[in-house]
MIMI-382421 format. One record per atom (N, C-alpha, C): residue in one letter; x, y, z. Coordinates in pm, whole numbers, padded with zeros to 5 digits, always signed. Layout:
<kollos>
AXYZ...
</kollos>
This chain:
<kollos>
M+06636+00689+06069M+06672+00798+05977M+06722+00739+05845N+06667+00788+05735N+06709+00741+05603N+06842+00805+05564T+06946+00721+05555T+07079+00773+05521T+07106+00772+05371T+07008+00726+05294T+07028+00720+05148T+06909+00784+05075P+06878+00909+05104P+06759+00971+05043P+06769+00983+04892A+06885+01016+04838A+06898+01032+04693A+06878+00897+04624Y+06939+00793+04681Y+06923+00660+04621Y+06777+00617+04623H+06708+00639+04734H+06568+00599+04743H+06479+00677+04647D+06513+00801+04622D+06440+00880+04522D+06460+00817+04384L+06586+00782+04353L+06615+00718+04224L+06542+00584+04211A+06541+00505+04318A+06473+00375+04316A+06323+00392+04292A+06263+00493+04355A+06120+00518+04336A+06091+00556+04190R+06180+00633+04132R+06163+00670+03990R+06176+00547+03900Q+06266+00455+03935Q+06281+00332+03857Q+06154+00247+03864L+06093+00242+03980L+05968+00167+03994L+05858+00227+03908R+05854+00360+03899R+05753+00423+03815R+05778+00389+03668L+05903+00394+03625L+05936+00357+03488L+05897+00211+03460H+05922+00124+03557H+05887-00017+03542H+05737-00035+03524R+05658+00035+03604R+05513+00018+03597R+05454+00072+03468L+05505+00186+03424L+05459+00238+03295L+05507+00148+03182G+05629+00097+03193G+05679+00003+03094G+05597-00125+03089H+05543-00166+03204H+05454-00281+03211H+05332-00259+03121L+05268-00145+03137L+05152-00114+03053L+05191-00111+02905Q+05307-00053+02876Q+05352-00044+02738Q+05374-00184+02679S+05435-00273+02755S+05464-00407+02703S+05335-00485+02676I+05233-00468+02759I+05107-00537+02735I+05036-00478+02613A+05047-00348+02593A+04990-00286+02473A+05060-00337+02348Q+05192-00359+02357Q+05267-00412+02242Q+05228-00557+02214W+05210-00636+02320W+05164-00774+02302W+05026-00776+02235D+04937-00693+02283D+04802-00688+02226D+04807-00646+02079Q+04897-00554+02047Q+04914-00509+01909Q+04952-00625+01818A+05035-00716+01868A+05081-00829+01788A+04984-00947+01788A+04910-00965+01897A+04831-01087+01912A+04681-01070+01896N+04626-00952+01926N+04480-00936+01933N+04424-00820+01852M+04501-00715+01836M+04448-00590+01782M+04400-00604+01638P+04281-00552+01604P+04238-00553+01464P+04329-00464+01380P+04351-00499+01253P+04449-00427+01170P+04429-00276+01165Q+04304-00229+01162Q+04282-00086+01148Q+04316-00008+01276G+04347-00079+01382G+04384-00010+01505G+04531+00027+01511N+04610-00016+01412N+04755-00002+01427N+04803+00142+01431E+04747+00230+01348E+04799+00366+01346E+04774+00435+01479A+04653+00418+01533A+04624+00477+01663A+04712+00417+01772R+04732+00284+01768R+04815+00219+01868R+04961+00265+01855S+05008+00279+01733S+05146+00322+01711S+05168+00463+01765L+05071+00550+01743L+05081+00686+01796L+05079+00685+01949A+04994+00599+02006A+04987+00590+02152A+05118+00538+02211L+05178+00437+02145L+05305+00382+02194L+05418+00483+02179A+05414+00561+02070A+05516+00665+02054A+05502+00771+02164E+05376+00802+02198E+05352+00897+02307E+05409+00843+02439M+05386+00714+02462M+05439+00652+02584M+05591+00652+02584D+05652+00623+02470D+05798+00627+02461D+05851+00767+02491G+05778+00866+02444G+05818+01003+02473G+05808+01036+02621L+05701+00989+02684L+05683+01012+02828L+05793+00942+02908L+05823+00816+02873L+05928+00743+02943L+06063+00812+02925H+06085+00869+02806H+06211+00940+02780H+06219+01066+02867Q+06106+01136+02881Q+06104+01254+02968Q+06141+01218+03111L+06085+01109+03160L+06113+01066+03296L+06259+01023+03312A+06313+00960+03207A+06450+00909+03214A+06554+01020+03200T+06512+01137+03151T+06607+01247+03131T+06573+01367+03218D+06492+01347+03320D+06457+01456+03413D+06586+01525+03461P+06597+01658+03446P+06718+01729+03488P+06758+01704+03633A+06661+01671+03718A+06692+01646+03860A+06779+01522+03879L+06781+01432+03778L+06854+01307+03793L+07004+01329+03808A+07058+01429+03742A+07203+01452+03749A+07248+01473+03894G+07179+01559+03965G+07213+01584+04104G+07188+01463+04192L+07077+01391+04167L+07046+01273+04247L+07152+01163+04229L+07198+01145+04106L+07301+01045+04080L+07430+01077+04154D+07469+01203+04150D+07592+01243+04221D+07575+01229+04372A+07458+01269+04423A+07434+01260+04567A+07431+01114+04613A+07366+01028+04534A+07357+00886+04571A+07494+00820+04573A+07582+00865+04484A+07716+00807+04478A+07793+00830+04607A+07758+00933+04681A+07827+00965+04807A+07758+00903+04928E+07647+00833+04907E+07574+00772+05017E+07629+00633+05052P+07602+00583+05174P+07652+00451+05215P+07565+00338+05159L+07595+00296+05037L+07514+00195+04969L+07579+00058+04979D+07494-00047+04977D+07549-00184+04972D+07578-00221+04827D+07629-00342+04806D+07672-00382+04671D+07556-00382+04571T+07439-00428+04614T+07323-00432+04525T+07281-00291+04487Q+07278-00202+04583Q+07241-00064+04554Q+07342+00002+04462R+07472-00027+04484R+07576+00028+04395R+07556-00021+04252A+07521-00149+04239A+07496-00204+04105A+07377-00135+04039N+07270-00113+04118N+07155-00039+04066N+07195+00100+04021L+07275+00165+04102L+07316+00302+04071L+07397+00307+03942R+07487+00211+03924R+07566+00206+03799R+07475+00193+03678E+07374+00106+03690E+07285+00083+03576E+07193+00203+03551I+07150+00268+03657I+07067+00388+03641I+07146+00497+03570R+07272+00513+03610R+07356+00615+03545R+07381+00580+03399R+07403+00454+03372R+07427+00409+03235R+07306+00440+03145A+07187+00406+03194A+07064+00433+03117A+07041+00582+03103W+07072+00658+03206W+07055+00804+03203W+07144+00866+03095R+07268+00822+03087R+07359+00875+02985R+07309+00844+02844A+07265+00722+02822A+07217+00684+02689A+07091+00762+02652A+07000+00778+02748A+06875+00851+02720A+06904+00996+02686N+06999+01057+02757N+07030+01198+02733N+07100+01221+02600A+07150+01116+02539A+07214+01130+02408A+07113+01148+02296L+06986+01114+02324L+06885+01113+02219L+06776+01216+02246P+06738+01295+02147P+06626+01388+02165P+06493+01314+02168Q+06397+01369+02239Q+06268+01303+02251Q+06201+01283+02115A+06218+01379+02027A+06155+01368+01894A+06205+01244+01820L+06333+01213+01833L+06389+01095+01766L+06337+00967+01830V+06325+00967+01962V+06272+00851+02033V+06130+00821+01987E+06048+00924+01974E+05910+00905+01931E+05904+00864+01784A+05989+00923+01702A+05992+00889+01559A+06034+00743+01540K+06130+00698+01620K+06174+00558+01611K+06060+00463+01646S+05990+00491+01753S+05877+00407+01795S+05773+00399+01685L+05739+00513+01627L+05637+00518+01523L+05681+00444+01398A+05804+00466+01355A+05855+00401+01234A+05862+00249+01252N+05911+00205+01367N+05922+00061+01390N+05786-00007+01391N+05688+00055+01456N+05555-00005+01463N+05487-00007+01327R+05502+00100+01251R+05441+00102+01117R+05506-00002+01027C+05636-00014+01036C+05709-00108+00950C+05670-00252+00983E+05670-00285+01113E+05640-00422+01153E+05497-00460+01115H+05404-00367+01132H+05264-00397+01103H+05244-00420+00952A+05304-00336+00870A+05292-00354+00726A+05360-00483+00681W+05471-00519+00745W+05544-00642+00712W+05455-00766+00725R+05359-00762+00815R+05272-00878+00833R+05196-00911+00704R+05160-00808+00627R+05094-00831+00498R+05196-00855+00387Q+05308-00783+00395Q+05407-00789+00288Q+05485-00921+00286R+05505-00980+00403R+05582-01105+00410R+05517-01217+00329P+05389-01251+00353P+05330-01361+00273P+05317-01325+00125A+05309-01197+00092A+05298-01155-00048A+05434-01139-00115N+05544-01157-00039N+05680-01136-00090N+05693-00998-00154D+05636-00899-00086D+05629-00762-00140D+05748-00679-00091W+05865-00704-00146W+05984-00629-00107W+05969-00481-00142A+05915-00452-00260A+05900-00312-00302A+05812-00234-00203G+05709-00298-00150G+05623-00231-00054G+05689-00217+00083F+05780-00308+00114F+05848-00309+00243F+05956-00201+00251V+06021-00173+00138V+06139-00085+00137V+06115+00054+00197P+06009+00124+00161P+05994+00260+00216P+05990+00263+00369N+05919+00168+00430N+05914+00164+00576N+06049+00124+00635L+06115+00027+00572L+06246-00015+00620L+06348+00098+00608R+06338+00176+00501R+06431+00288+00483R+06417+00388+00597E+06294+00415+00639E+06272+00508+00750E+06330+00452+00880V+06308+00323+00905V+06365+00258+01023V+06517+00268+01021L+06578+00243+00905L+06723+00247+00892L+06777+00388+00911N+06709+00486+00853N+06755+00625+00867N+06756+00668+01015I+06652+00630+01087I+06645+00665+01229I+06753+00590+01308A+06775+00462+01273A+06879+00384+01342A+07016+00447+01321R+07041+00498+01201R+07170+00563+01173R+07185+00692+01255Q+07075+00768+01267Q+07080+00889+01351Q+07106+00853+01497E+07038+00750+01544E+07057+00705+01682E+07202+00661+01704A+07255+00586+01608A+07393+00538+01618A+07491+00654+01625E+07468+00756+01545E+07556+00873+01542E+07555+00945+01678L+07437+00965+01733L+07426+01037+01860L+07484+00956+01976L+07455+00826+01979L+07510+00741+02084L+07662+00729+02071S+07709+00729+01947S+07853+00722+01922S+07923+00846+01978Q+07866+00962+01950Q+07924+01087+02001Q+07923+01091+02153S+07815+01042+02212S+07801+01045+02358S+07893+00945+02427G+07906+00826+02370G+07978+00720+02439G+08120+00696+02392G+08161+00767+02284G+08295+00749+02234G+08319+00615+02169L+08214+00556+02112L+08224+00427+02044L+08197+00444+01896S+08229+00342+01817S+08189+00344+01677S+08036+00338+01671K+07981+00372+01557K+07835+00377+01546K+07772+00240+01574Y+07828+00138+01513Y+07768+00005+01534Y+07786-00040+01679D+07904-00016+01734D+07928-00056+01873D+07837+00020+01970A+07805+00144+01937A+07717+00222+02023A+07577+00160+02028L+07531+00106+01915L+07402+00036+01913L+07413-00099+01982L+07521-00171+01954L+07542-00303+02014L+07544-00294+02166D+07603-00188+02217D+07616-00170+02361D+07481-00155+02430Q+07378-00115+02357Q+07245-00102+02416Q+07185-00238+02449Y+07224-00340+02373Y+07168-00473+02391Y+07262-00567+02466E+07392-00543+02451E+07494-00629+02511E+07602-00539+02570P+07579-00485+02691P+07672-00389+02749P+07816-00442+02753G+07907-00359+02702G+08048-00396+02702G+08093-00475+02582M+08000-00528+02505M+08036-00604+02385M+08074-00508+02272R+08175-00544+02196R+08218-00465+02082R+08219-00553+01957S+08208-00491+01841S+08207-00568+01718S+08337-00647+01700A+08447-00598+01755A+08573-00674+01749A+08559-00806+01823D+08485-00807+01935D+08460-00931+02009D+08374-01026+01926V+08274-00969+01860V+08186-01051+01775V+08266-01112+01660E+08353-01030+01599E+08434-01080+01489E+08523-01196+01534R+08580-01186+01653R+08667-01293+01703R+08589-01423+01725A+08462-01409+01761A+08379-01528+01780A+08334-01587+01647F+08300-01498+01552F+08243-01544+01426F+08347-01589+01324A+08467-01530+01328A+08567-01560+01224A+08598-01709+01213P+08634-01778+01322P+08660-01922+01308P+08535-02001+01274L+08420-01956+01327L+08294-02025+01299L+08264-02024+01150R+08289-01914+01085R+08265-01903+00941R+08354-01998+00862Q+08470-02033+00918Q+08562-02122+00848Q+08517-02268+00853W+08473-02313+00973W+08444-02456+00984W+08296-02492+00979L+08208-02395+00999L+08065-02428+01004L+08011-02482+00871P+08043-02421+00754P+07990-02477+00629P+08027-02623+00608G+08151-02658+00643G+08192-02798+00628G+08115-02890+00720L+08089-02843+00842L+08012-02924+00937L+07869-02945+00886I+07810-02840+00831I+07674-02853+00776I+07671-02961+00668R+07769-02957+00577R+07774-03057+00469R+07794-03198+00526E+07878-03209+00628E+07905-03339+00689E+07780-03397+00755V+07708-03313+00828V+07587-03361+00895V+07480-03399+00793L+07465-03318+00689L+07367-03349+00585L+07397-03483+00521A+07524-03510+00493A+07564-03636+00430A+07534-03754+00523R+07560-03735+00654R+07536-03843+00749R+07387-03869+00763Q+07308-03762+00775Q+07164-03781+00796Q+07093-03833+00672A+07156-03815+00555A+07095-03866+00432A+07082-04018+00435G+07166-04083+00515G+07160-04229+00524G+07067-04280+00632E+07002-04190+00705E+06911-04231+00812E+06769-04247+00760T+06697-04341+00816T+06556-04358+00783T+06473-04278+00882V+06393-04187+00829V+06307-04103+00914V+06164-04112+00862I+06073-04142+00951I+05932-04148+00914I+05872-04009+00932E+05815-03953+00824E+05755-03821+00831E+05614-03828+00889P+05578-03737+00978P+05442-03735+01032P+05340-03705+00922V+05221-03757+00940V+05114-03736+00842V+05013-03638+00900G+04992-03528+00830G+04898-03427+00875G+04761-03447+00815P+04673-03347+00820P+04701-03214+00874P+04706-03213+01028F+04761-03104+01079F+04776-03087+01224F+04700-02961+01263P+04575-02974+01307P+04491-02856+01336P+04558-02763+01437A+04541-02633+01414A+04604-02533+01500A+04561-02549+01645A+04434-02581+01667A+04385-02597+01805A+04458-02710+01876A+04483-02821+01804A+04556-02933+01864A+04701-02896+01888Q+04758-02816+01797Q+04896-02770+01815Q+04908-02681+01938K+04809-02595+01959K+04814-02508+02077K+04806-02591+02204A+04717-02692+02206A+04706-02778+02324A+04838-02850+02349L+04902-02895+02242L+05033-02960+02254L+05136-02864+02311G+05137-02740+02262G+05231-02641+02311G+05212-02612+02459L+05086-02603+02502L+05059-02579+02644L+05107-02696+02730D+05089-02819+02679D+05137-02936+02752D+05290-02934+02762A+05355-02895+02652A+05502-02888+02653A+05550-02781+02751M+05480-02668+02757M+05516-02562+02852M+05503-02611+02996R+05398-02687+03025R+05381-02743+03160R+05497-02838+03191L+05534-02916+03092L+05645-03010+03108L+05774-02937+03145M+05790-02815+03093M+05912-02738+03117M+05899-02640+03234G+05790-02650+03309G+05778-02574+03433G+05732-02430+03418F+05670-02395+03305F+05619-02258+03289F+05506-02234+03387D+05507-02117+03448D+05406-02080+03548D+05290-02008+03480F+05178-02077+03462F+05064-02017+03393F+04987-01919+03479A+05019-01912+03608A+04961-01807+03691A+05031-01674+03666A+05142-01678+03591A+05218-01556+03562A+05253-01547+03413G+05165-01599+03328G+05194-01590+03185G+05094-01668+03101R+05105-01654+02967R+05011-01720+02876R+05074-01735+02738L+05010-01817+02655L+05054-01842+02518L+04947-01794+02421D+04989-01720+02317D+04898-01674+02213D+04963-01692+02076E+04900-01635+01975E+04946-01651+01837E+04979-01514+01777S+05087-01507+01698S+05122-01383+01629S+05197-01417+01501T+05220-01314+01419T+05289-01336+01292T+05431-01384+01312H+05497-01333+01415H+05634-01373+01447H+05637-01414+01594P+05694-01531+01627P+05699-01574+01767P+05780-01475+01852F+05734-01449+01973F+05810-01363+02063F+05770-01390+02207C+05849-01336+02298C+05819-01341+02440C+05827-01199+02492G+05721-01150+02553G+05718-01013+02603G+05652-01007+02739G+05596-00892+02770G+05534-00873+02900G+05638-00840+03006V+05611-00882+03127V+05697-00856+03243V+05706-00984+03324P+05803-00995+03416P+05818-01119+03493P+05689-01166+03561E+05607-01072+03606E+05482-01108+03673E+05373-01151+03575D+05394-01123+03445D+05290-01147+03344D+05357-01165+03207V+05415-01284+03187V+05491-01312+03064V+05395-01347+02951R+05411-01280+02838R+05327-01305+02720R+05411-01370+02610M+05379-01495+02577M+05449-01569+02472M+05357-01589+02353T+05416-01595+02233T+05338-01627+02114T+05416-01725+02027T+05342-01792+01939T+05400-01874+01833T+05312-01859+01711R+05344-01929+01603R+05259-01927+01483R+05244-02071+01433Y+05132-02100+01368Y+05096-02238+01334Y+05088-02258+01182R+05135-02375+01141R+05116-02425+01004R+05050-02561+01014E+04938-02580+00947E+04865-02706+00965E+04929-02822+00890D+05029-02793+00805D+05098-02903+00734D+05222-02951+00810N+05263-02878+00916N+05385-02912+00987N+05376-02855+01128F+05374-02942+01227F+05359-02896+01366F+05492-02857+01430L+05603-02898+01372L+05732-02878+01438L+05772-02731+01454P+05754-02643+01353P+05793-02503+01374P+05723-02439+01494A+05593-02463+01509A+05521-02404+01622A+05567-02465+01753L+05584-02597+01757L+05625-02663+01880L+05763-02616+01924M+05859-02612+01828M+05993-02568+01864M+05994-02420+01900G+05904-02342+01836G+05891-02202+01873G+05843-02187+02016V+05748-02271+02056V+05698-02267+02194V+05808-02305+02292I+05884-02409+02259I+05993-02451+02347I+06096-02339+02361H+06128-02274+02248H+06223-02163+02249H+06172-02048+02337E+06049-02006+02313E+05994-01894+02388E+05975-01928+02535T+05952-02056+02565T+05942-02096+02705T+06075-02074+02777G+06186-02092+02704G+06317-02060+02762G+06325-01914+02802H+06279-01826+02713H+06272-01683+02747H+06179-01660+02866G+06061-01722+02860G+05961-01700+02962G+06004-01748+03100R+06068-01865+03105R+06115-01917+03233R+06224-01827+03291Y+06310-01773+03203Y+06413-01681+03250Y+06349-01557+03312E+06249-01501+03241E+06180-01383+03293E+06110-01414+03426Q+06042-01527+03432Q+05968-01562+03553Q+06060-01585+03673N+06185-01616+03647N+06279-01643+03756N+06372-01527+03787L+06346-01409+03727L+06421-01292+03768L+06385-01260+03914P+06478-01204+03991P+06456-01187+04136P+06338-01096+04167R+06231-01156+04216R+06106-01082+04240R+06122-00973+04347E+06212-00996+04444E+06225-00898+04552E+06283-00765+04503W+06343-00765+04384W+06403-00642+04331W+06332-00595+04204L+06216-00649+04175L+06147-00611+04051L+06127-00460+04043G+06150-00408+03924G+06140-00264+03901G+06274-00195+03907L+06374-00262+03965L+06509-00205+03975L+06600-00269+03871P+06704-00201+03829P+06789-00253+03722P+06846-00392+03748V+06883-00424+03872V+06944-00555+03897V+06847-00670+03874A+06718-00643+03865A+06619-00748+03840A+06578-00753+03694R+06649-00680+03608R+06618-00683+03465R+06720-00769+03390A+06677-00821+03276A+06771-00893+03190A+06864-00790+03126R+06990-00790+03166R+07083-00689+03117R+07141-00727+02981S+07150-00857+02956S+07220-00906+02837S+07124-00977+02742M+07114-00928+02618M+07033-00994+02517M+07092-01131+02483G+07226-01140+02484G+07293-01267+02455G+07259-01372+02559L+07259-01332+02686L+07225-01427+02792L+07079-01470+02779H+06991-01376+02750H+06849-01409+02735H+06832-01510+02622E+06897-01485+02509E+06884-01576+02395E+06948-01711+02424S+07051-01712+02509S+07112-01841+02543S+07014-01929+02619Q+06926-01868+02697Q+06828-01946+02772Q+06725-02009+02678S+06677-01931+02582S+06577-01984+02488S+06637-02088+02396L+06761-02065+02350L+06824-02162+02260L+06865-02288+02334S+06901-02278+02460S+06934-02400+02535S+06808-02485+02553F+06693-02420+02573F+06567-02495+02579F+06538-02560+02444E+06547-02481+02336E+06509-02531+02205E+06606-02636+02151M+06736-02606+02158M+06834-02692+02092M+06886-02804+02183Q+06928-02770+02304Q+06985-02872+02391Q+06877-02958+02459L+06778-02891+02518L+06668-02966+02580L+06579-03028+02472G+06535-02947+02376G+06445-02996+02272G+06507-03104+02185G+06640-03104+02174G+06707-03204+02090G+06758-03324+02166H+06720-03340+02292H+06770-03450+02374H+06678-03573+02359P+06735-03693+02347P+06651-03814+02333P+06552-03830+02449G+06593-03794+02570G+06502-03806+02684G+06380-03715+02670F+06400-03598+02611F+06288-03506+02592F+06192-03561+02486A+06248-03625+02383A+06163-03687+02280A+06074-03794+02344R+06128-03867+02441R+06046-03970+02509R+05932-03906+02587L+05956-03788+02644L+05850-03719+02718L+05746-03657+02625L+05792-03611+02507L+05700-03549+02412L+05614-03652+02339S+05666-03771+02319S+05599-03872+02237S+05452-03893+02276P+05419-03920+02403P+05277-03939+02436P+05193-03813+02419L+05255-03697+02432L+05181-03572+02411L+05141-03557+02265L+05229-03599+02174L+05198-03592+02030L+05087-03691+01995V+05093-03809+02052V+04989-03908+02026V+04854-03856+02074E+04854-03792+02190E+04729-03736+02244E+04676-03624+02155A+04766-03543+02099A+04724-03428+02018A+04680-03467+01878F+04753-03561+01816F+04731-03587+01672F+04696-03732+01640G+04690-03819+01739G+04663-03959+01712G+04793-04039+01702D+04781-04170+01711D+04898-04258+01713D+04958-04272+01573Q+05087-04240+01561Q+05159-04256+01436Q+05297-04312+01466A+05351-04392+01373A+05487-04444+01391A+05588-04330+01399A+05557-04217+01334A+05648-04102+01334A+05669-04047+01474F+05573-04074+01564F+05581-04017+01698F+05653-04107+01798M+05704-04222+01751M+05785-04307+01839M+05909-04230+01881P+05953-04242+02007P+06061-04157+02058P+06186-04151+01971E+06234-04264+01921E+06357-04261+01842E+06338-04183+01713N+06225-04206+01645N+06199-04132+01521N+06175-03984+01550L+06103-03956+01659L+06076-03817+01696L+06207-03743+01723H+06300-03808+01790H+06431-03746+01815H+06500-03712+01685R+06490-03800+01585R+06551-03770+01455R+06482-03652+01387L+06350-03646+01401L+06277-03531+01344L+06319-03401+01410L+06338-03405+01541L+06372-03284+01616L+06516-03238+01591T+06599-03325+01537T+06740-03290+01517T+06781-03294+01370R+06683-03286+01280R+06716-03282+01137R+06784-03150+01103V+06886-03158+01019V+06957-03040+00971V+06917-03016+00826K+06867-02895+00801K+06822-02862+00665K+06834-02711+00647P+06929-02667+00564P+06941-02522+00540P+06810-02464+00490G+06777-02344+00541G+06653-02279+00500G+06666-02129+00514F+06560-02059+00478F+06562-01912+00476F+06520-01848+00608I+06453-01924+00695I+06389-01865+00812I+06468-01898+00938R+06520-01795+01003R+06602-01817+01122R+06527-01889+01233V+06403-01847+01262V+06333-01906+01377V+06296-02051+01353D+06304-02097+01229D+06277-02238+01199D+06406-02318+01184A+06522-02255+01203A+06650-02320+01174A+06686-02423+01280D+06764-02523+01237D+06816-02626+01328D+06940-02574+01399E+06992-02655+01493E+07102-02608+01577E+07233-02591+01500V+07248-02656+01383V+07373-02646+01308V+07372-02526+01215T+07260-02501+01149T+07255-02389+01054T+07216-02257+01121Y+07161-02262+01241Y+07116-02140+01309Y+07227-02034+01319P+07349-02069+01360P+07453-01966+01370P+07482-01895+01238A+07463-01966+01127A+07488-01903+00997A+07389-01790+00971H+07266-01807+01015H+07166-01699+01003H+07211-01576+01081V+07261-01599+01202V+07302-01487+01287V+07422-01415+01226I+07518-01492+01177I+07637-01432+01115I+07599-01348+00993L+07510-01401+00910L+07468-01328+00790L+07398-01197+00829R+07307-01203+00925R+07236-01082+00965R+07332-00978+01025Y+07428-01025+01101Y+07527-00934+01160Y+07603-00861+01049R+07647-00934+00950R+07726-00872+00842R+07643-00771+00764L+07519-00807+00734L+07432-00716+00658L+07396-00593+00741E+07363-00614+00867E+07324-00504+00954E+07440-00406+00971K+07559-00459+00992K+07675-00374+01012K+07702-00289+00889A+07688-00348+00770A+07708-00273+00646A+07601-00165+00629L+07478-00195+00667L+07369-00097+00653L+07388+00020+00749I+07425-00008+00873I+07444+00100+00970I+07559+00190+00929A+07664+00130+00874A+07781+00208+00830A+07757+00279+00698D+07639+00259+00638D+07608+00316+00506D+07707+00267+00401A+07758+00145+00422A+07851+00085+00327A+07779+00005+00220M+07647-00009+00234M+07567-00082+00137M+07431-00013+00124P+07395+00032+00006P+07262+00092-00011P+07153-00013+00008L+07038+00031+00053L+06928-00060+00079L+06888-00136-00047S+06905-00075-00162S+06868-00140-00288S+06950-00266-00315E+07068-00276-00254E+07154-00392-00276E+07131-00504-00174L+07043-00479-00079L+07024-00578+00028L+06973-00713-00024P+06875-00719-00116P+06831-00851-00165P+06943-00931-00230V+07029-00865-00307V+07140-00936-00372V+07239-00986-00269A+07271-00901-00171A+07365-00941-00065A+07306-01053+00019W+07176-01047+00043W+07107-01152+00118W+07117-01286+00044S+07089-01282-00085S+07090-01406-00164S+07231-01466-00168A+07330-01378-00187A+07469-01425-00191A+07508-01486-00057G+07468-01420+00052G+07500-01472+00185G+07431-01603+00213M+07306-01618+00169M+07234-01743+00187M+07304-01858+00115K+07352-01829-00006K+07422-01934-00081K+07554-01973-00013
</kollos>
């Protein structure tokens, strides 16, 4: 006799959401990696439709009674944890109208797709209208989640990605970092200025870079029976644990950004592939914390990728991909992998300057959500923060 009928009903609904979300994630990967440009509007509308359907399922009126009934059933610790997460997601979903959910999906997809053309053209004026729509919807979402959860607007958004985290916690982490990090950057730059580093000689064909990336992924234990590597405008890791989709981007004058991007995304991919398969589809088998997920990718990229032993393992792979060069000797390669150089692009940043990118984005984002800074002032604030 089933003594937990309400819980099992909820679990079955979670599995349905997981399977539909699986299809959605593969459609999003295809949109970034394979889809021809003229397909974006139709794909964006289809994804918005799917977001609306998922929202309907997540806010089914029957869930209220099922959640209460399941709470009274004899559940084990894992089931109780699932129930807590189902209720948490249910509350957040009910705070938002379906029309806003669909509008957000559409605005985000249109903005990201246009950005692919606007980024290389440095077309800020063309980017602003789409970004303004994304920001307006984010502010509406923040207001509704704030009212529902009793949090500040920014904290209500933050809680969606990092449950329990508050901006006050972030401030406590960032405040001392802002004090000593600039000095450390200057100190490291001064020290590395005295080092001799041999620069690799290109060009580095994209096909050879991809082969190198695949070899590096094998070195790090990525399961190719449950995932793959492709190319996109911005590196990312998506899909589902059973089918992880990773991407990077290539520059033929410099192989390091793509290689380090692959190492970073492999950290995400390995984390996804090692989520508990016996509970897939249920909340306890999902990555609950964006911070934890990013810690896995950054530990691969910065700690593993910056280790002298890893440089020794990569050295023969580089020789095989690009030919024998003095630059690929392990000691020199380690210096290349750990060079500190301030730059504009977060995903290309080294381990010392990377936190500064995150701090700057946090400050700008918080001001934008609070409507404390008009969008027209963002370029000036960005430039000042970069300096």
